[in-house]
All heavy atoms as a GROMACS GRO file, in nm:
protein
  629
    1LEU      N    1  14.402   7.251   4.045
    1LEU     CA    2  14.311   7.347   4.106
    1LEU      C    3  14.235   7.419   3.996
    1LEU      O    4  14.293   7.467   3.900
    1LEU     CB    5  14.393   7.448   4.189
    1LEU     CG    6  14.317   7.543   4.278
    1LEU    CD1    7  14.239   7.468   4.385
    1LEU    CD2    8  14.413   7.639   4.343
    2LYS      N    9  14.105   7.426   4.010
    2LYS     CA   10  14.020   7.494   3.912
    2LYS      C   11  13.968   7.623   3.972
    2LYS      O   12  13.956   7.637   4.093
    2LYS     CB   13  13.905   7.403   3.871
    2LYS     CG   14  13.954   7.278   3.804
    2LYS     CD   15  13.841   7.199   3.748
    2LYS     CE   16  13.897   7.071   3.692
    2LYS     NZ   17  13.844   7.033   3.569
    3PHE      N   18  13.934   7.716   3.885
    3PHE     CA   19  13.883   7.846   3.927
    3PHE      C   20  13.736   7.859   3.895
    3PHE      O   21  13.688   7.802   3.797
    3PHE     CB   22  13.960   7.958   3.854
    3PHE     CG   23  14.103   7.969   3.894
    3PHE    CD1   24  14.199   7.890   3.834
    3PHE    CD2   25  14.142   8.058   3.992
    3PHE    CE1   26  14.332   7.899   3.870
    3PHE    CE2   27  14.275   8.067   4.030
    3PHE     CZ   28  14.370   7.987   3.968
    4VAL      N   29  13.666   7.937   3.976
    4VAL     CA   30  13.527   7.971   3.950
    4VAL      C   31  13.512   8.122   3.972
    4VAL      O   32  13.564   8.177   4.068
    4VAL     CB   33  13.429   7.891   4.040
    4VAL    CG1   34  13.449   7.919   4.186
    4VAL    CG2   35  13.285   7.916   3.998
    5ARG      N   36  13.444   8.188   3.879
    5ARG     CA   37  13.430   8.333   3.886
    5ARG      C   38  13.301   8.370   3.959
    5ARG      O   39  13.195   8.317   3.929
    5ARG     CB   40  13.425   8.392   3.746
    5ARG     CG   41  13.408   8.541   3.747
    5ARG     CD   42  13.406   8.594   3.605
    5ARG     NE   43  13.375   8.736   3.606
    5ARG     CZ   44  13.326   8.799   3.503
    5ARG    NH1   45  13.301   8.735   3.392
    5ARG    NH2   46  13.301   8.927   3.510
    6PHE      N   47  13.313   8.462   4.054
    6PHE     CA   48  13.198   8.513   4.127
    6PHE      C   49  13.168   8.654   4.084
    6PHE      O   50  13.257   8.738   4.077
    6PHE     CB   51  13.226   8.514   4.278
    6PHE     CG   52  13.192   8.384   4.343
    6PHE    CD1   53  13.280   8.279   4.338
    6PHE    CD2   54  13.072   8.368   4.408
    6PHE    CE1   55  13.249   8.159   4.396
    6PHE    CE2   56  13.039   8.249   4.466
    6PHE     CZ   57  13.128   8.144   4.461
    7HIS      N   58  13.044   8.680   4.057
    7HIS     CA   59  12.999   8.811   4.011
    7HIS      C   60  12.892   8.860   4.108
    7HIS      O   61  12.795   8.788   4.135
    7HIS     CB   62  12.941   8.796   3.870
    7HIS     CG   63  12.898   8.922   3.807
    7HIS    ND1   64  12.987   9.013   3.755
    7HIS    CD2   65  12.775   8.975   3.788
    7HIS    CE1   66  12.921   9.115   3.704
    7HIS    NE2   67  12.792   9.094   3.723
    8GLY      N   68  12.910   8.979   4.162
    8GLY     CA   69  12.806   9.035   4.251
    8GLY      C   70  12.803   8.976   4.391
    8GLY      O   71  12.697   8.949   4.445
    9ILE      N   72  12.918   8.955   4.449
    9ILE     CA   73  12.925   8.891   4.580
    9ILE      C   74  12.855   8.973   4.688
    9ILE      O   75  12.815   8.921   4.791
    9ILE     CB   76  13.073   8.859   4.617
    9ILE    CG1   77  13.079   8.749   4.722
    9ILE    CG2   78  13.148   8.983   4.660
    9ILE    CD1   79  13.039   8.615   4.670
   10LEU      N   80  12.836   9.104   4.665
   10LEU     CA   81  12.765   9.189   4.763
   10LEU      C   82  12.618   9.205   4.730
   10LEU      O   83  12.548   9.284   4.794
   10LEU     CB   84  12.832   9.328   4.768
   10LEU     CG   85  12.978   9.328   4.812
   10LEU    CD1   86  13.033   9.470   4.809
   10LEU    CD2   87  12.996   9.266   4.948
   11ASP      N   88  12.566   9.131   4.631
   11ASP     CA   89  12.426   9.139   4.596
   11ASP      C   90  12.337   9.107   4.716
   11ASP      O   91  12.378   9.032   4.808
   11ASP     CB   92  12.393   9.042   4.483
   11ASP     CG   93  12.439   9.091   4.349
   11ASP    OD1   94  12.501   9.200   4.342
   11ASP    OD2   95  12.413   9.021   4.250
   12ASP      N   96  12.214   9.156   4.712
   12ASP     CA   97  12.120   9.132   4.822
   12ASP      C   98  12.096   8.984   4.848
   12ASP      O   99  12.073   8.944   4.962
   12ASP     CB  100  11.987   9.202   4.793
   12ASP     CG  101  11.998   9.353   4.798
   12ASP    OD1  102  12.088   9.404   4.871
   12ASP    OD2  103  11.919   9.422   4.732
   13ASP      N  104  12.104   8.901   4.744
   13ASP     CA  105  12.083   8.757   4.762
   13ASP      C  106  12.184   8.693   4.858
   13ASP      O  107  12.156   8.589   4.917
   13ASP     CB  108  12.092   8.685   4.627
   13ASP     CG  109  11.977   8.719   4.536
   13ASP    OD1  110  11.873   8.768   4.585
   13ASP    OD2  111  11.990   8.697   4.415
   14MET      N  112  12.299   8.755   4.874
   14MET     CA  113  12.401   8.701   4.965
   14MET      C  114  12.383   8.754   5.108
   14MET      O  115  12.454   8.711   5.199
   14MET     CB  116  12.541   8.734   4.914
   14MET     CG  117  12.577   8.663   4.785
   14MET     SD  118  12.573   8.482   4.799
   14MET     CE  119  12.720   8.454   4.894
   15SER      N  120  12.290   8.846   5.128
   15SER     CA  121  12.257   8.898   5.263
   15SER      C  122  12.379   8.954   5.335
   15SER      O  123  12.397   8.931   5.455
   15SER     CB  124  12.191   8.790   5.347
   15SER     OG  125  12.075   8.742   5.284
   16THR      N  126  12.461   9.032   5.265
   16THR     CA  127  12.580   9.087   5.330
   16THR      C  128  12.550   9.214   5.409
   16THR      O  129  12.629   9.251   5.496
   16THR     CB  130  12.689   9.120   5.226
   16THR    OG1  131  12.635   9.206   5.126
   16THR    CG2  132  12.745   8.995   5.164
   17TYR      N  133  12.436   9.278   5.382
   17TYR     CA  134  12.403   9.401   5.456
   17TYR      C  135  12.255   9.401   5.491
   17TYR      O  136  12.170   9.367   5.408
   17TYR     CB  137  12.434   9.526   5.372
   17TYR     CG  138  12.417   9.654   5.449
   17TYR    CD1  139  12.518   9.699   5.533
   17TYR    CD2  140  12.301   9.729   5.440
   17TYR    CE1  141  12.504   9.815   5.606
   17TYR    CE2  142  12.285   9.845   5.513
   17TYR     CZ  143  12.386   9.889   5.595
   17TYR     OH  144  12.371  10.004   5.669
   18SER      N  145  12.225   9.436   5.616
   18SER     CA  146  12.087   9.448   5.662
   18SER      C  147  12.080   9.555   5.769
   18SER      O  148  12.183   9.608   5.811
   18SER     CB  149  12.037   9.314   5.716
   18SER     OG  150  12.112   9.277   5.830
   19THR      N  151  11.960   9.588   5.808
   19THR     CA  152  11.943   9.683   5.919
   19THR      C  153  11.861   9.617   6.029
   19THR      O  154  11.768   9.542   6.002
   19THR     CB  155  11.873   9.813   5.874
   19THR    OG1  156  11.747   9.782   5.817
   19THR    CG2  157  11.956   9.889   5.773
   20VAL      N  158  11.900   9.645   6.152
   20VAL     CA  159  11.826   9.598   6.268
   20VAL      C  160  11.799   9.720   6.355
   20VAL      O  161  11.893   9.788   6.396
   20VAL     CB  162  11.908   9.491   6.347
   20VAL    CG1  163  11.835   9.452   6.473
   20VAL    CG2  164  11.936   9.371   6.259
   21ASN      N  165  11.672   9.749   6.376
   21ASN     CA  166  11.632   9.869   6.450
   21ASN      C  167  11.696   9.995   6.393
   21ASN      O  168  11.739  10.082   6.468
   21ASN     CB  169  11.664   9.854   6.599
   21ASN     CG  170  11.588   9.739   6.663
   21ASN    OD1  171  11.471   9.715   6.630
   21ASN    ND2  172  11.653   9.668   6.751
   22GLY      N  173  11.705  10.002   6.261
   22GLY     CA  174  11.759  10.118   6.194
   22GLY      C  175  11.910  10.128   6.191
   22GLY      O  176  11.966  10.224   6.140
   23VAL      N  177  11.978  10.028   6.246
   23VAL     CA  178  12.124  10.027   6.248
   23VAL      C  179  12.176   9.927   6.145
   23VAL      O  180  12.136   9.810   6.146
   23VAL     CB  181  12.177   9.992   6.390
   23VAL    CG1  182  12.329   9.984   6.391
   23VAL    CG2  183  12.126  10.091   6.491
   24GLY      N  184  12.264   9.972   6.057
   24GLY     CA  185  12.319   9.885   5.956
   24GLY      C  186  12.415   9.784   6.014
   24GLY      O  187  12.488   9.812   6.108
   25GLN      N  188  12.410   9.664   5.958
   25GLN     CA  189  12.505   9.562   6.002
   25GLN      C  190  12.544   9.476   5.882
   25GLN      O  191  12.467   9.455   5.790
   25GLN     CB  192  12.448   9.475   6.113
   25GLN     CG  193  12.334   9.385   6.075
   25GLN     CD  194  12.285   9.303   6.194
   25GLN    OE1  195  12.266   9.356   6.302
   25GLN    NE2  196  12.267   9.176   6.173
   26THR      N  197  12.668   9.430   5.883
   26THR     CA  198  12.718   9.345   5.776
   26THR      C  199  12.733   9.203   5.827
   26THR      O  200  12.759   9.180   5.945
   26THR     CB  201  12.854   9.394   5.723
   26THR    OG1  202  12.946   9.402   5.831
   26THR    CG2  203  12.842   9.530   5.656
   27SER      N  204  12.716   9.109   5.736
   27SER     CA  205  12.738   8.969   5.768
   27SER      C  206  12.796   8.902   5.645
   27SER      O  207  12.739   8.910   5.536
   27SER     CB  208  12.607   8.900   5.806
   27SER     OG  209  12.628   8.759   5.815
   28PHE      N  210  12.908   8.839   5.662
   28PHE     CA  211  12.971   8.766   5.552
   28PHE      C  212  12.958   8.616   5.570
   28PHE      O  213  13.032   8.539   5.511
   28PHE     CB  214  13.116   8.811   5.538
   28PHE     CG  215  13.126   8.953   5.490
   28PHE    CD1  216  13.142   9.056   5.580
   28PHE    CD2  217  13.116   8.982   5.356
   28PHE    CE1  218  13.148   9.187   5.537
   28PHE    CE2  219  13.121   9.114   5.311
   28PHE     CZ  220  13.137   9.215   5.402
   29PHE      N  221  12.863   8.573   5.652
   29PHE     CA  222  12.841   8.432   5.678
   29PHE      C  223  12.816   8.354   5.549
   29PHE      O  224  12.878   8.251   5.524
   29PHE     CB  225  12.723   8.412   5.775
   29PHE     CG  226  12.694   8.268   5.802
   29PHE    CD1  227  12.769   8.198   5.895
   29PHE    CD2  228  12.593   8.203   5.734
   29PHE    CE1  229  12.743   8.063   5.919
   29PHE    CE2  230  12.567   8.069   5.755
   29PHE     CZ  231  12.642   7.999   5.849
   30ASN      N  232  12.724   8.403   5.465
   30ASN     CA  233  12.692   8.331   5.341
   30ASN      C  234  12.811   8.332   5.245
   30ASN      O  235  12.840   8.230   5.181
   30ASN     CB  236  12.569   8.392   5.274
   30ASN     CG  237  12.443   8.364   5.352
   30ASN    OD1  238  12.435   8.269   5.427
   30ASN    ND2  239  12.344   8.450   5.335
   31VAL      N  240  12.878   8.444   5.234
   31VAL     CA  241  12.996   8.453   5.149
   31VAL      C  242  13.103   8.354   5.198
   31VAL      O  243  13.159   8.277   5.119
   31VAL     CB  244  13.052   8.596   5.146
   31VAL    CG1  245  13.181   8.603   5.066
   31VAL    CG2  246  12.949   8.693   5.088
   32ASP      N  247  13.129   8.355   5.326
   32ASP     CA  248  13.229   8.263   5.383
   32ASP      C  249  13.191   8.117   5.360
   32ASP      O  250  13.277   8.033   5.330
   32ASP     CB  251  13.245   8.287   5.533
   32ASP     CG  252  13.315   8.418   5.565
   32ASP    OD1  253  13.381   8.476   5.475
   32ASP    OD2  254  13.302   8.465   5.680
   33SER      N  255  13.062   8.087   5.374
   33SER     CA  256  13.016   7.948   5.354
   33SER      C  257  13.042   7.901   5.212
   33SER      O  258  13.086   7.789   5.188
   33SER     CB  259  12.867   7.936   5.387
   33SER     OG  260  12.844   7.963   5.523
   34VAL      N  261  13.012   7.988   5.115
   34VAL     CA  262  13.037   7.954   4.975
   34VAL      C  263  13.186   7.934   4.950
   34VAL      O  264  13.228   7.836   4.888
   34VAL     CB  265  12.978   8.061   4.881
   34VAL    CG1  266  13.022   8.039   4.738
   34VAL    CG2  267  12.826   8.063   4.891
   35TYR      N  268  13.268   8.028   4.999
   35TYR     CA  269  13.413   8.017   4.979
   35TYR      C  270  13.467   7.890   5.044
   35TYR      O  271  13.548   7.820   4.985
   35TYR     CB  272  13.485   8.137   5.036
   35TYR     CG  273  13.468   8.265   4.957
   35TYR    CD1  274  13.522   8.384   5.005
   35TYR    CD2  275  13.401   8.269   4.837
   35TYR    CE1  276  13.507   8.502   4.933
   35TYR    CE2  277  13.387   8.387   4.766
   35TYR     CZ  278  13.440   8.502   4.815
   35TYR     OH  279  13.428   8.618   4.745
   36ASP      N  280  13.424   7.862   5.166
   36ASP     CA  281  13.472   7.742   5.235
   36ASP      C  282  13.438   7.617   5.156
   36ASP      O  283  13.521   7.525   5.145
   36ASP     CB  284  13.413   7.734   5.376
   36ASP     CG  285  13.471   7.837   5.472
   36ASP    OD1  286  13.578   7.894   5.440
   36ASP    OD2  287  13.410   7.859   5.577
   37PHE      N  288  13.315   7.612   5.103
   37PHE     CA  289  13.277   7.494   5.023
   37PHE      C  290  13.365   7.481   4.899
   37PHE      O  291  13.416   7.373   4.869
   37PHE     CB  292  13.130   7.501   4.983
   37PHE     CG  293  13.093   7.395   4.885
   37PHE    CD1  294  13.081   7.263   4.925
   37PHE    CD2  295  13.073   7.426   4.752
   37PHE    CE1  296  13.051   7.163   4.833
   37PHE    CE2  297  13.042   7.328   4.659
   37PHE     CZ  298  13.030   7.196   4.700
   38LEU      N  299  13.382   7.591   4.828
   38LEU     CA  300  13.464   7.585   4.706
   38LEU      C  301  13.606   7.539   4.736
   38LEU      O  302  13.662   7.456   4.663
   38LEU     CB  303  13.466   7.721   4.637
   38LEU     CG  304  13.334   7.765   4.576
   38LEU    CD1  305  13.344   7.908   4.528
   38LEU    CD2  306  13.293   7.672   4.464
   39LEU      N  307  13.664   7.592   4.841
   39LEU     CA  308  13.798   7.551   4.879
   39LEU      C  309  13.804   7.404   4.918
   39LEU      O  310  13.901   7.335   4.890
   39LEU     CB  311  13.852   7.640   4.991
   39LEU     CG  312  13.874   7.787   4.952
   39LEU    CD1  313  13.906   7.870   5.074
   39LEU    CD2  314  13.981   7.800   4.845
   40SER      N  315  13.696   7.355   4.981
   40SER     CA  316  13.693   7.215   5.024
   40SER      C  317  13.689   7.119   4.905
   40SER      O  318  13.726   7.002   4.919
   40SER     CB  319  13.574   7.188   5.116
   40SER     OG  320  13.453   7.179   5.042
   41ILE      N  321  13.643   7.166   4.788
   41ILE     CA  322  13.641   7.081   4.669
   41ILE      C  323  13.751   7.122   4.571
   41ILE      O  324  13.743   7.096   4.452
   41ILE     CB  325  13.502   7.079   4.602
   41ILE    CG1  326  13.460   7.219   4.559
   41ILE    CG2  327  13.399   7.015   4.693
   41ILE    CD1  328  13.335   7.222   4.471
   42ASN      N  329  13.853   7.187   4.626
   42ASN     CA  330  13.972   7.226   4.550
   42ASN      C  331  13.944   7.322   4.434
   42ASN      O  332  14.007   7.313   4.330
   42ASN     CB  333  14.049   7.104   4.500
   42ASN     CG  334  14.106   7.026   4.615
   42ASN    OD1  335  14.159   7.084   4.710
   42ASN    ND2  336  14.094   6.894   4.609
   43MET      N  337  13.850   7.410   4.455
   43MET     CA  338  13.824   7.515   4.357
   43MET      C  339  13.866   7.648   4.419
   43MET      O  340  13.851   7.668   4.540
   43MET     CB  341  13.678   7.520   4.316
   43MET     CG  342  13.636   7.399   4.237
   43MET     SD  343  13.477   7.419   4.160
   43MET     CE  344  13.522   7.514   4.016
   44LYS      N  345  13.917   7.736   4.338
   44LYS     CA  346  13.964   7.865   4.386
   44LYS      C  347  13.870   7.974   4.335
   44LYS      O  348  13.852   7.990   4.214
   44LYS     CB  349  14.106   7.889   4.335
   44LYS     CG  350  14.172   8.008   4.394
   44LYS     CD  351  14.317   8.015   4.351
   44LYS     CE  352  14.386   8.134   4.413
   44LYS     NZ  353  14.527   8.141   4.376
   45PRO      N  354  13.808   8.051   4.428
   45PRO     CA  355  13.718   8.158   4.383
   45PRO      C  356  13.794   8.277   4.326
   45PRO      O  357  13.893   8.322   4.383
   45PRO     CB  358  13.642   8.196   4.510
   45PRO     CG  359  13.727   8.152   4.622
   45PRO     CD  360  13.810   8.037   4.572
   46TYR      N  361  13.746   8.326   4.214
   46TYR     CA  362  13.796   8.447   4.152
   46TYR      C  363  13.683   8.549   4.171
   46TYR      O  364  13.577   8.536   4.110
   46TYR     CB  365  13.827   8.423   4.005
   46TYR     CG  366  13.878   8.544   3.932
   46TYR    CD1  367  14.012   8.581   3.942
   46TYR    CD2  368  13.793   8.622   3.855
   46TYR    CE1  369  14.060   8.693   3.874
   46TYR    CE2  370  13.841   8.734   3.789
   46TYR     CZ  371  13.974   8.768   3.799
   46TYR     OH  372  14.020   8.878   3.734
   47VAL      N  373  13.705   8.646   4.256
   47VAL     CA  374  13.597   8.732   4.302
   47VAL      C  375  13.594   8.864   4.229
   47VAL      O  376  13.695   8.933   4.219
   47VAL     CB  377  13.608   8.758   4.455
   47VAL    CG1  378  13.495   8.845   4.503
   47VAL    CG2  379  13.612   8.626   4.529
   48GLU      N  380  13.476   8.900   4.184
   48GLU     CA  381  13.450   9.031   4.124
   48GLU      C  382  13.351   9.103   4.215
   48GLU      O  383  13.236   9.061   4.230
   48GLU     CB  384  13.389   9.013   3.985
   48GLU     CG  385  13.352   9.143   3.920
   48GLU     CD  386  13.284   9.120   3.787
   48GLU    OE1  387  13.318   9.025   3.717
   48GLU    OE2  388  13.195   9.200   3.756
   49VAL      N  389  13.397   9.207   4.280
   49VAL     CA  390  13.309   9.283   4.370
   49VAL      C  391  13.233   9.385   4.286
   49VAL      O  392  13.293   9.471   4.223
   49VAL     CB  393  13.390   9.352   4.481
   49VAL    CG1  394  13.298   9.434   4.571
   49VAL    CG2  395  13.466   9.250   4.562
   50SER      N  396  13.102   9.372   4.285
   50SER     CA  397  13.023   9.463   4.204
   50SER      C  398  12.882   9.475   4.260
   50SER      O  399  12.840   9.398   4.344
   50SER     CB  400  13.017   9.413   4.060
   50SER     OG  401  12.962   9.283   4.057
   51PHE      N  402  12.813   9.577   4.216
   51PHE     CA  403  12.674   9.606   4.250
   51PHE      C  404  12.660   9.652   4.396
   51PHE      O  405  12.745   9.626   4.480
   51PHE     CB  406  12.583   9.490   4.218
   51PHE     CG  407  12.594   9.444   4.077
   51PHE    CD1  408  12.619   9.313   4.046
   51PHE    CD2  409  12.586   9.536   3.973
   51PHE    CE1  410  12.633   9.272   3.915
   51PHE    CE2  411  12.599   9.496   3.842
   51PHE     CZ  412  12.623   9.364   3.813
   52MET      N  413  12.554   9.723   4.419
   52MET     CA  414  12.531   9.787   4.548
   52MET      C  415  12.417   9.720   4.622
   52MET      O  416  12.310   9.702   4.565
   52MET     CB  417  12.495   9.936   4.523
   52MET     CG  418  12.475  10.018   4.647
   52MET     SD  419  12.619  10.034   4.752
   52MET     CE  420  12.738  10.108   4.644
   53PRO      N  421  12.437   9.681   4.748
   53PRO     CA  422  12.324   9.630   4.826
   53PRO      C  423  12.212   9.736   4.829
   53PRO      O  424  12.239   9.856   4.846
   53PRO     CB  425  12.383   9.607   4.965
   53PRO     CG  426  12.529   9.587   4.941
   53PRO     CD  427  12.562   9.677   4.825
   54GLU      N  428  12.090   9.694   4.810
   54GLU     CA  429  11.977   9.787   4.800
   54GLU      C  430  11.966   9.882   4.919
   54GLU      O  431  11.936  10.000   4.903
   54GLU     CB  432  11.847   9.707   4.786
   54GLU     CG  433  11.726   9.796   4.763
   54GLU     CD  434  11.600   9.714   4.744
   54GLU    OE1  435  11.607   9.592   4.718
   54GLU    OE2  436  11.492   9.774   4.755
   55LEU      N  437  11.993   9.832   5.039
   55LEU     CA  438  11.979   9.917   5.158
   55LEU      C  439  12.085  10.027   5.164
   55LEU      O  440  12.069  10.122   5.240
   55LEU     CB  441  11.986   9.831   5.285
   55LEU     CG  442  11.867   9.737   5.305
   55LEU    CD1  443  11.893   9.645   5.424
   55LEU    CD2  444  11.739   9.816   5.326
   56LEU      N  445  12.192  10.016   5.088
   56LEU     CA  446  12.297  10.118   5.086
   56LEU      C  447  12.292  10.206   4.961
   56LEU      O  448  12.365  10.306   4.952
   56LEU     CB  449  12.434  10.052   5.093
   56LEU     CG  450  12.469   9.982   5.224
   56LEU    CD1  451  12.602   9.908   5.211
   56LEU    CD2  452  12.476  10.082   5.337
   57ALA      N  453  12.207  10.173   4.867
   57ALA     CA  454  12.204  10.239   4.737
   57ALA      C  455  12.143  10.380   4.744
   57ALA      O  456  12.054  10.407   4.822
   57ALA     CB  457  12.127  10.155   4.637
   58SER      N  458  12.192  10.467   4.654
   58SER     CA  459  12.139  10.603   4.646
   58SER      C  460  12.022  10.613   4.548
   58SER      O  461  11.956  10.716   4.540
   58SER     CB  462  12.249  10.700   4.602
   58SER     OG  463  12.296  10.666   4.472
   59GLY      N  464  11.996  10.508   4.474
   59GLY     CA  465  11.888  10.510   4.377
   59GLY      C  466  11.839  10.372   4.345
   59GLY      O  467  11.872  10.275   4.413
   60THR      N  468  11.762  10.363   4.237
   60THR     CA  469  11.699  10.235   4.202
   60THR      C  470  11.738  10.185   4.062
   60THR      O  471  11.678  10.090   4.013
   60THR     CB  472  11.546  10.247   4.208
   60THR    OG1  473  11.504  10.350   4.119
   60THR    CG2  474  11.500  10.279   4.351
   61GLU      N  475  11.839  10.244   4.001
   61GLU     CA  476  11.880  10.202   3.867
   61GLU      C  477  11.944  10.063   3.873
   61GLU      O  478  12.034  10.038   3.953
   61GLU     CB  479  11.978  10.302   3.807
   61GLU     CG  480  12.010  10.273   3.664
   61GLU     CD  481  12.099  10.378   3.601
   61GLU    OE1  482  12.129  10.481   3.665
   61GLU    OE2  483  12.141  10.356   3.487
   62THR      N  484  11.895   9.972   3.791
   62THR     CA  485  11.942   9.834   3.793
   62THR      C  486  11.977   9.785   3.653
   62THR      O  487  11.941   9.847   3.553
   62THR     CB  488  11.837   9.739   3.853
   62THR    OG1  489  11.720   9.743   3.771
   62THR    CG2  490  11.802   9.777   3.996
   63VAL      N  491  12.046   9.672   3.649
   63VAL     CA  492  12.078   9.603   3.525
   63VAL      C  493  12.051   9.454   3.542
   63VAL      O  494  12.042   9.404   3.653
   63VAL     CB  495  12.226   9.625   3.482
   63VAL    CG1  496  12.251   9.770   3.448
   63VAL    CG2  497  12.322   9.577   3.588
   64PHE      N  498  12.039   9.387   3.430
   64PHE     CA  499  12.024   9.241   3.423
   64PHE      C  500  11.888   9.195   3.475
   64PHE      O  501  11.815   9.271   3.537
   64PHE     CB  502  12.137   9.168   3.495
   64PHE     CG  503  12.275   9.207   3.449
   64PHE    CD1  504  12.370   9.249   3.540
   64PHE    CD2  505  12.308   9.205   3.314
   64PHE    CE1  506  12.497   9.286   3.498
   64PHE    CE2  507  12.434   9.243   3.272
   64PHE     CZ  508  12.528   9.284   3.363
   65HIS      N  509  11.858   9.071   3.449
   65HIS     CA  510  11.727   9.016   3.487
   65HIS      C  511  11.708   9.007   3.638
   65HIS      O  512  11.597   9.003   3.686
   65HIS     CB  513  11.707   8.879   3.423
   65HIS     CG  514  11.795   8.773   3.478
   65HIS    ND1  515  11.926   8.758   3.438
   65HIS    CD2  516  11.773   8.680   3.573
   65HIS    CE1  517  11.980   8.659   3.504
   65HIS    NE2  518  11.891   8.608   3.587
   66TYR      N  519  11.816   9.006   3.715
   66TYR     CA  520  11.803   8.997   3.860
   66TYR      C  521  11.814   9.133   3.928
   66TYR      O  522  11.828   9.142   4.050
   66TYR     CB  523  11.906   8.899   3.920
   66TYR     CG  524  12.048   8.919   3.874
   66TYR    CD1  525  12.134   9.003   3.944
   66TYR    CD2  526  12.098   8.852   3.764
   66TYR    CE1  527  12.265   9.020   3.903
   66TYR    CE2  528  12.228   8.870   3.722
   66TYR     CZ  529  12.311   8.953   3.793
   66TYR     OH  530  12.441   8.970   3.752
   67ASN      N  531  11.804   9.241   3.850
   67ASN     CA  532  11.794   9.377   3.903
   67ASN      C  533  11.911   9.417   3.993
   67ASN      O  534  11.891   9.464   4.105
   67ASN     CB  535  11.661   9.398   3.976
   67ASN     CG  536  11.543   9.382   3.882
   67ASN    OD1  537  11.550   9.426   3.768
   67ASN    ND2  538  11.438   9.320   3.929
   68ALA      N  539  12.031   9.400   3.945
   68ALA     CA  540  12.150   9.440   4.019
   68ALA      C  541  12.158   9.592   4.025
   68ALA      O  542  12.159   9.658   3.922
   68ALA     CB  543  12.273   9.382   3.953
   69ASN      N  544  12.164   9.647   4.144
   69ASN     CA  545  12.167   9.792   4.162
   69ASN      C  546  12.303   9.846   4.123
   69ASN      O  547  12.407   9.798   4.167
   69ASN     CB  548  12.134   9.828   4.307
   69ASN     CG  549  12.108   9.975   4.324
   69ASN    OD1  550  12.194  10.058   4.300
   69ASN    ND2  551  11.986  10.007   4.363
   70ILE      N  552  12.303   9.952   4.040
   70ILE     CA  553  12.429  10.010   3.990
   70ILE      C  554  12.449  10.154   4.034
   70ILE      O  555  12.533  10.225   3.980
   70ILE     CB  556  12.439   9.999   3.836
   70ILE    CG1  557  12.322  10.068   3.768
   70ILE    CG2  558  12.452   9.854   3.795
   70ILE    CD1  559  12.338  10.080   3.618
   71THR      N  560  12.375  10.199   4.135
   71THR     CA  561  12.392  10.336   4.184
   71THR      C  562  12.500  10.341   4.291
   71THR      O  563  12.529  10.241   4.356
   71THR     CB  564  12.260  10.392   4.241
   71THR    OG1  565  12.221  10.316   4.355
   71THR    CG2  566  12.148  10.387   4.137
   72PRO      N  567  12.562  10.457   4.310
   72PRO     CA  568  12.662  10.470   4.417
   72PRO      C  569  12.596  10.463   4.555
   72PRO      O  570  12.474  10.471   4.566
   72PRO     CB  571  12.724  10.609   4.392
   72PRO     CG  572  12.626  10.681   4.308
   72PRO     CD  573  12.545  10.580   4.235
   73PRO      N  574  12.677  10.452   4.658
   73PRO     CA  575  12.619  10.447   4.793
   73PRO      C  576  12.552  10.580   4.830
   73PRO      O  577  12.599  10.686   4.790
   73PRO     CB  578  12.737  10.418   4.884
   73PRO     CG  579  12.857  10.454   4.805
   73PRO     CD  580  12.822  10.440   4.660
   74ALA      N  581  12.446  10.571   4.906
   74ALA     CA  582  12.376  10.690   4.954
   74ALA      C  583  12.455  10.759   5.064
   74ALA      O  584  12.447  10.881   5.081
   74ALA     CB  585  12.237  10.654   5.004
   75ASN      N  586  12.532  10.683   5.138
   75ASN     CA  587  12.605  10.735   5.252
   75ASN      C  588  12.745  10.672   5.252
   75ASN      O  589  12.758  10.551   5.275
   75ASN     CB  590  12.530  10.702   5.381
   75ASN     CG  591  12.599  10.752   5.506
   75ASN    OD1  592  12.719  10.736   5.523
   75ASN    ND2  593  12.521  10.812   5.592
   76ALA      N  594  12.846  10.753   5.228
   76ALA     CA  595  12.982  10.699   5.220
   76ALA      C  596  13.029  10.639   5.352
   76ALA      O  597  13.104  10.541   5.353
   76ALA     CB  598  13.079  10.810   5.176
   77THR      N  599  12.985  10.693   5.463
   77THR     CA  600  13.024  10.639   5.593
   77THR      C  601  12.967  10.499   5.613
   77THR      O  602  13.036  10.407   5.658
   77THR     CB  603  12.978  10.731   5.707
   77THR    OG1  604  13.033  10.861   5.685
   77THR    CG2  605  13.020  10.679   5.842
   78ALA      N  606  12.841  10.480   5.578
   78ALA     CA  607  12.778  10.348   5.591
   78ALA      C  608  12.844  10.248   5.496
   78ALA      O  609  12.859  10.131   5.529
   78ALA     CB  610  12.629  10.357   5.564
   79TRP      N  611  12.884  10.294   5.377
   79TRP     CA  612  12.947  10.208   5.279
   79TRP      C  613  13.085  10.162   5.324
   79TRP      O  614  13.126  10.050   5.300
   79TRP     CB  615  12.954  10.281   5.146
   79TRP     CG  616  13.029  10.208   5.038
   79TRP    CD1  617  13.144  10.249   4.977
   79TRP    CD2  618  12.994  10.086   4.975
   79TRP    NE1  619  13.181  10.158   4.880
   79TRP    CE2  620  13.091  10.055   4.878
   79TRP    CE3  621  12.889   9.995   4.993
   79TRP    CZ2  622  13.088   9.943   4.800
   79TRP    CZ3  623  12.887   9.881   4.914
   79TRP    CH2  624  12.985   9.856   4.819
   80ALA      N  625  13.158  10.250   5.392
   80ALA     CA  626  13.293  10.219   5.438
   80ALA      C  627  13.287  10.120   5.551
   80ALA      O  628  13.356  10.031   5.570
   80ALA     CB  629  13.366  10.343   5.483
   0.00000   0.00000   0.00000
């Protein structure tokens, strides 16, 4: 069994958080699809949860070339 490291699993590119008519909603469909594929080829994901989805962020401070948001959540209730 081999391992693969995941960085930024909650990044906007994974579409884990969106709003519909002003109401926040989470979806782990893309995350689950990636994990299912990795497991199907006998790889084990090593997950690092990091960075803030833009719609939940309290600011615009970013790092790296893909602009990963590093601010805390704007609303703790929405984040939970």
